[in-house]
KEKE-203216 format. One record per residue (C-alpha): x negated, y, z negated; residue number from 1; residue in three letters. Coordinates in steps of 0.1 Angstrom, whole numbers, plus 5000, padded with zeros to 4 digits. Example, Ala and Ser with C-alpha at 12.3 -4.5 7.8 and 13.67 -1.06 7.14 Angstrom:
2
xx_yy_zz_num_residuo
4877_4955_4922_1_ALA
4863_4989_4929_2_SER
end
This chain:
384
xx_yy_zz_num_residuo
7541_4825_7206_1_MET
7566_4841_7182_2_LEU
7552_4857_7151_3_PRO
7555_4839_7118_4_GLU
7575_4853_7088_5_LEU
7559_4859_7055_6_SER
7575_4845_7023_7_HIS
7586_4880_7015_8_GLU
7603_4884_7050_9_GLU
7620_4850_7046_10_ILE
7635_4863_7013_11_LEU
7645_4896_7028_12_ARG
7662_4881_7058_13_TYR
7677_4851_7040_14_SER
7713_4860_7049_15_ARG
7702_4859_7086_16_HIS
7684_4827_7082_17_LEU
7716_4810_7070_18_LEU
7734_4818_7102_19_ILE
7730_4789_7127_20_PRO
7730_4814_7156_21_GLU
7701_4833_7141_22_VAL
7681_4810_7118_23_GLY
7643_4812_7115_24_LEU
7636_4812_7152_25_ASP
7661_4840_7158_26_GLY
7645_4861_7131_27_GLN
7612_4856_7146_28_ARG
7626_4867_7179_29_LYS
7638_4899_7163_30_LEU
7604_4905_7148_31_LYS
7589_4901_7182_32_ASN
7614_4924_7199_33_SER
7614_4961_7206_34_SER
7642_4987_7211_35_VAL
7640_5023_7222_36_LEU
7666_5046_7206_37_VAL
7672_5077_7226_38_ILE
7684_5103_7202_39_GLY
7684_5103_7164_40_THR
7717_5121_7158_41_GLY
7751_5107_7151_42_GLY
7748_5075_7171_43_LEU
7711_5071_7167_44_GLY
7714_5072_7129_45_SER
7733_5040_7123_46_PRO
7716_5023_7152_47_VAL
7681_5030_7139_48_ALA
7690_5021_7103_49_LEU
7706_4988_7111_50_TYR
7679_4977_7136_51_LEU
7654_4985_7110_52_ALA
7673_4965_7083_53_ALA
7677_4936_7107_54_ALA
7640_4933_7112_55_GLY
7635_4944_7148_56_VAL
7597_4945_7150_57_GLY
7592_4977_7170_58_ARG
7616_5006_7173_59_ILE
7610_5037_7193_60_GLY
7627_5070_7185_61_LEU
7630_5098_7211_62_VAL
7642_5133_7200_63_ASP
7628_5168_7198_64_TYR
7652_5185_7175_65_ASP
7649_5194_7138_66_VAL
7674_5184_7111_67_VAL
7701_5211_7105_68_ASP
7726_5213_7078_69_ALA
7754_5209_7103_70_THR
7740_5174_7112_71_ASN
7745_5159_7077_72_LEU
7783_5155_7082_73_GLN
7776_5125_7104_74_ARG
7738_5119_7110_75_GLN
7733_5097_7079_76_VAL
7697_5089_7085_77_ILE
7688_5124_7075_78_HIS
7694_5142_7042_79_GLY
7694_5176_7026_80_ALA
7657_5171_7016_81_SER
7647_5168_7053_82_THR
7666_5199_7067_83_VAL
7641_5217_7089_84_GLY
7619_5186_7095_85_GLN
7615_5169_7129_86_LEU
7643_5144_7133_87_LYS
7620_5117_7145_88_VAL
7599_5121_7114_89_GLU
7629_5123_7091_90_SER
7643_5091_7107_91_ALA
7611_5072_7106_92_ARG
7606_5079_7069_93_ALA
7641_5066_7061_94_LYS
7636_5035_7083_95_MET
7602_5026_7067_96_LEU
7616_5031_7033_97_ASP
7643_5006_7042_98_LEU
7619_4982_7058_99_ASN
7581_4987_7056_100_ALA
7574_4956_7077_101_ASP
7585_4972_7110_102_ILE
7567_4995_7134_103_GLN
7584_5028_7142_104_VAL
7571_5048_7172_105_ASP
7581_5084_7175_106_VAL
7583_5106_7206_107_TYR
7589_5142_7196_108_ASN
7597_5153_7231_109_GLU
7627_5156_7254_110_PRO
7635_5125_7273_111_PHE
7629_5137_7309_112_THR
7622_5124_7344_113_SER
7586_5132_7338_114_GLU
7581_5110_7307_115_ASN
7610_5085_7306_116_ALA
7594_5056_7325_117_MET
7562_5059_7304_118_ARG
7582_5059_7271_119_ILE
7607_5032_7280_120_ALA
7585_5008_7299_121_ARG
7573_4986_7270_122_ASP
7607_4982_7252_123_TYR
7631_4953_7256_124_ASP
7663_4972_7252_125_VAL
7673_5009_7256_126_LEU
7700_5024_7235_127_ILE
7716_5057_7246_128_ASP
7725_5078_7215_129_GLY
7728_5111_7233_130_THR
7758_5133_7241_131_ASP
7749_5150_7273_132_ASN
7753_5138_7309_133_PHE
7718_5145_7323_134_PRO
7703_5121_7297_135_THR
7730_5095_7302_136_ARG
7723_5093_7339_137_TYR
7686_5094_7333_138_LEU
7688_5066_7307_139_SER
7708_5045_7331_140_ASN
7685_5050_7360_141_ASP
7654_5042_7339_142_VAL
7671_5010_7327_143_ALA
7680_5000_7363_144_VAL
7645_5007_7377_145_PHE
7628_4988_7348_146_LEU
7653_4959_7348_147_GLY
7664_4964_7312_148_LYS
7698_4966_7295_149_PRO
7711_5000_7284_150_ASN
7735_5000_7254_151_VAL
7758_5029_7260_152_TYR
7779_5048_7234_153_GLY
7799_5080_7234_154_SER
7820_5098_7209_155_ILE
7845_5128_7208_156_PHE
7867_5138_7179_157_ARG
7885_5104_7171_158_PHE
7875_5084_7202_159_ASP
7845_5063_7211_160_GLY
7833_5041_7239_161_GLN
7807_5013_7240_162_VAL
7793_4992_7268_163_SER
7762_4974_7279_164_VAL
7750_4984_7313_165_PHE
7726_4958_7328_166_ASP
7724_4960_7366_167_ALA
7708_4925_7368_168_ARG
7741_4910_7355_169_ARG
7768_4936_7360_170_GLY
7775_4972_7367_171_PRO
7754_5002_7356_172_CYS
7767_5035_7343_173_TYR
7767_5050_7379_174_ARG
7790_5022_7390_175_CYS
7816_5035_7366_176_LEU
7808_5072_7370_177_PHE
7792_5079_7404_178_PRO
7793_5116_7399_179_GLU
7792_5137_7367_180_PRO
7822_5157_7358_181_PRO
7822_5194_7367_182_PRO
7802_5215_7343_183_PRO
7822_5226_7313_184_GLY
7851_5202_7319_185_LEU
7841_5178_7291_186_VAL
7834_5196_7258_187_PRO
7805_5185_7236_188_THR
7809_5174_7200_189_CYS
7794_5208_7191_190_ALA
7823_5225_7209_191_GLU
7852_5200_7202_192_GLY
7841_5184_7169_193_GLY
7838_5148_7158_194_VAL
7851_5128_7128_195_LEU
7820_5122_7107_196_GLY
7825_5085_7104_197_VAL
7831_5079_7141_198_LEU
7795_5078_7152_199_PRO
7789_5053_7123_200_GLY
7815_5030_7139_201_THR
7803_5033_7174_202_ILE
7766_5033_7165_203_GLY
7770_5002_7145_204_THR
7787_4985_7175_205_LEU
7758_4996_7197_206_GLN
7733_4981_7172_207_ALA
7754_4949_7172_208_THR
7752_4947_7210_209_GLU
7714_4952_7209_210_ALA
7709_4924_7183_211_LEU
7730_4900_7204_212_LYS
7709_4908_7235_213_LEU
7677_4903_7216_214_LEU
7689_4870_7200_215_LEU
7706_4858_7232_216_GLY
7738_4850_7214_217_VAL
7774_4858_7219_218_GLY
7791_4877_7248_219_ASP
7776_4911_7253_220_PRO
7797_4940_7266_221_LEU
7783_4936_7301_222_ILE
7811_4944_7326_223_GLY
7833_4956_7298_224_LYS
7840_4990_7283_225_LEU
7852_4991_7247_226_LEU
7876_5020_7239_227_LEU
7881_5028_7202_228_TYR
7905_5052_7187_229_ASN
7902_5059_7150_230_ALA
7936_5075_7145_231_LEU
7955_5043_7153_232_ASP
7925_5020_7147_233_MET
7928_5004_7181_234_SER
7902_4986_7202_235_PHE
7909_4982_7239_236_ASP
7888_4968_7267_237_PHE
7885_4978_7303_238_VAL
7869_4954_7328_239_THR
7842_4969_7349_240_LEU
7829_4957_7382_241_LYS
7797_4964_7401_242_LYS
7802_4991_7427_243_ASN
7788_4979_7460_244_PRO
7783_5015_7470_245_LYS
7763_5024_7438_246_CYS
7734_5046_7449_247_ARG
7711_5031_7422_248_VAL
7720_4994_7418_249_CYS
7740_4987_7450_250_GLY
7727_4966_7479_251_PRO
7722_4999_7499_252_ASN
7710_5020_7471_253_ALA
7693_5052_7483_254_ASP
7680_5065_7449_255_ILE
7648_5047_7441_256_HIS
7631_5071_7417_257_GLU
7641_5095_7390_258_LEU
7657_5128_7401_259_ILE
7664_5162_7386_260_ASP
7692_5152_7363_261_TYR
7700_5188_7351_262_GLU
7705_5199_7387_263_GLU
7725_5167_7394_264_PHE
7749_5173_7365_265_CYS
7748_5211_7366_266_GLY
7742_5214_7329_267_VAL
7711_5215_7306_268_PRO
7698_5181_7295_269_GLY
7698_5188_7258_270_HIS
7723_5188_7230_271_ASP
7719_5224_7219_272_HIS
7743_5252_7225_273_GLU
7727_5277_7248_274_ASP
7748_5307_7238_275_GLY
7738_5328_7268_276_SER
7753_5338_7301_277_ALA
7720_5353_7313_278_GLY
7703_5386_7305_279_ALA
7724_5406_7329_280_ASP
7757_5394_7313_281_TRP
7748_5391_7276_282_ASP
7753_5415_7247_283_ILE
7737_5408_7213_284_GLU
7757_5411_7181_285_ALA
7740_5443_7168_286_PRO
7745_5461_7201_287_LYS
7782_5450_7201_288_LEU
7786_5464_7166_289_ALA
7771_5497_7177_290_ALA
7794_5498_7207_291_ALA
7824_5491_7186_292_LEU
7814_5519_7162_293_SER
7815_5543_7191_294_LEU
7846_5529_7208_295_ASP
7867_5508_7184_296_PRO
7892_5501_7212_297_SER
7866_5480_7231_298_LEU
7885_5449_7242_299_PHE
7874_5416_7227_300_LEU
7885_5383_7241_301_LEU
7881_5352_7218_302_ASP
7882_5320_7239_303_VAL
7880_5296_7209_304_ARG
7908_5272_7199_305_GLU
7935_5287_7176_306_PRO
7925_5265_7146_307_HIS
7890_5280_7147_308_GLU
7905_5314_7138_309_LEU
7911_5301_7103_310_GLN
7873_5298_7099_311_ILE
7863_5332_7112_312_SER
7877_5360_7133_313_ALA
7870_5394_7146_314_LEU
7897_5421_7142_315_PRO
7918_5430_7171_316_ARG
7904_5403_7193_317_ALA
7928_5386_7217_318_LEU
7927_5348_7215_319_ASN
7931_5329_7248_320_ILE
7915_5294_7246_321_PRO
7891_5286_7274_322_LEU
7914_5259_7287_323_GLY
7943_5284_7292_324_GLN
7922_5313_7305_325_LEU
7927_5305_7342_326_ALA
7965_5305_7339_327_SER
7966_5336_7318_328_ARG
7944_5360_7337_329_LEU
7974_5383_7344_330_SER
7974_5392_7307_331_GLU
7940_5409_7311_332_LEU
7931_5442_7326_333_ASP
7902_5438_7351_334_SER
7895_5476_7350_335_ALA
7888_5475_7312_336_ARG
7854_5468_7296_337_GLU
7856_5435_7279_338_MET
7834_5413_7256_339_VAL
7841_5376_7255_340_VAL
7830_5354_7226_341_PHE
7834_5319_7211_342_CYS
7817_5300_7184_343_LYS
7781_5301_7197_344_ALA
7783_5316_7232_345_GLY
7786_5285_7254_346_THR
7823_5285_7261_347_ARG
7824_5323_7265_348_SER
7796_5320_7290_349_ALA
7818_5297_7311_350_ARG
7848_5320_7305_351_ALA
7827_5349_7319_352_LEU
7819_5329_7350_353_GLU
7856_5324_7355_354_LEU
7864_5360_7350_355_LEU
7837_5373_7373_356_VAL
7848_5349_7400_357_SER
7883_5363_7396_358_ALA
7871_5398_7402_359_GLY
7864_5411_7367_360_PHE
7833_5433_7367_361_LYS
7831_5450_7333_362_LYS
7827_5419_7312_363_VAL
7799_5408_7288_364_LYS
7792_5376_7268_365_ASN
7785_5379_7231_366_LEU
7752_5360_7229_367_LYS
7753_5334_7202_368_GLY
7790_5339_7197_369_GLY
7807_5348_7164_370_ILE
7781_5328_7146_371_ASN
7755_5353_7157_372_ALA
7778_5381_7145_373_TRP
7780_5364_7111_374_ALA
7742_5361_7110_375_ARG
7733_5395_7122_376_ASP
7762_5418_7115_377_VAL
7787_5405_7090_378_ASP
7773_5380_7065_379_PRO
7807_5377_7048_380_THR
7818_5355_7077_381_LEU
7808_5318_7075_382_PRO
7787_5301_7101_383_ILE
7801_5268_7114_384_TYR
end
């Protein structure tokens, strides 16, 4: 039996009730439905807000981060007043302020192989609002094993993608991407940036797909990948087919339980920048400052993009962007002591790996990058 709507709810959702494809029965379906939103960042913000406004009866939020000032450029469910608070609690408060008639469950924990099935089991639809490959593959496999649709979205700079992966009726994410890209090949939004409004566009499309699935109306993006570019305001579609060799949803699938997705992807399953190359290879900002005071000629290699130098820079550092480093090794002296840095230490850690593999031995990574230098050594520099 579908739940009834109160007079107050009928008034609240009156614009829905006037749509023949929704109507009273459709709104009651939404009230009886549940959605799990994995991530309460750029994509999860509009998804959670619009599902709450639409009257989805139960919404789960999975995240384990806290609100940071750098989030506010795009994560519109949070605000300056909630900086430092748990993201799931900040998001829940905003959603219940928007619609007190819904239930919001919060899971202040990483979404992992150990807890994913327990968390996702009781929800009708999963929505992937993350930006790392381990969680994307995990979300996909959970959806396949539980027989649920997974609404996928991804963003980078001015580009976005949306699809609905439902192995019961079409391909899954692994059908499209059987293997993850090599570690470091695809930069994260923290490394490459994202136009603040882009996750609003993509997240709203994800919310639309979820509502269509719950209502049973329209033509969901099953077997189709939507490609969006904000610069030329274009929407393109790519037809996707089920891969008969898919290891998770194919007829001869050999993966029947959740695996170690960090090991599979070769990268951490979280959205934070690590900023470390390991204790043996790292140097912290104060120690670098002391070393430079003793030897001002110590060689500094900045592997950020050229436009980042307009934000902050260290004197006498040579700038070779990470993407050009392999082809420009001849410009570097392998016998000279060198410290590599970037914004927060992630790209420079990858640069260090490349340099060491090429025979460089006297190389260190500035842990935390130039942001750590701005925090611990030179507060006149901005943190970004």
